N, C-alpha and C positions, 0 to 999 in steps of 0.2 A: 407446502411452501417450496418454492423453486430455489435453486442455487445459482448464484452469479460468481464467476472466477475473475478476479482482477489480474491482469497480466501486464507486464511491462513492455513498452514498445521500444525500449532502449537497452543497450548493454551497459553495464556499469555496477556501481555499488548501491545497495538499497539501505536507506536510513529511515528509522521510524520517528526521528526527532530532528529538529533544525540544528541542534548543537548538543554536545554531550551533557550539558547541564539543564537543557530544556526538557519540558514534558513531552511524551509521545503525542504525535498528532491524534492518533485514535487508539483506543483500547479494545481488546476482544470483548464482545458482548454489547458494544455501543451501537446505538442507532445512528446511521449515516445517510446522507443524501448523496445523489449522483456526483455532486461537485465537492463533496468533503475530501480534503487532503488526508490521505492515510500514510504518506511517506514521501521520500525523495529518492530520485536516482541521481547519482553523481557520476559524470563522465568528464574526465580531464578538468576537474575543479569547477565545472558548471553543473548546476542543480536544476533538475526538472521535477515539478510536483507530480505525484501519482495520485489520482483521485479514485474514489470508490467506483464511479461508473454506473451505479444504480442505487436506488433507495432501498434500504433494508437494514439488517443487523449484521455487524462484522463478527463472523464466526471464528475465523482463525487466520493467523499469519502462517504462510507455508515456507517462509525463509526467515532467518534471523537478522536482527539489526546488524549491519556491516557486511552482510554476505554479498558476494558477487552475484550478478544476475545477467541473463542473456535475453535478447528480444523474444517475446512470446512466452517467457516463463511465468508460470502462476506464482503470484505473490501472496494472495489473500483469497478467502472465500467469504461471501455474503449469503445469508438467507434473505430472499426477496418475497414480496406478497404477489 
């Protein structure tokens, strides 16, 4: 199996869910497709969806919910076929 790293194109704050009381977009171990939203990047109160970018299994998040991120930073890893 190959590995795919999901990177953020934007600086901001990474969130795994849409609001504090909402469920996470995706959980580790879940099957995802390229278009599956795995989180949000918030920049100055504007939210952009971060998608998996490949079909596979979400192996791990490399940042915590609410962590600041920089462009090009790895956010999650997938195992892909």
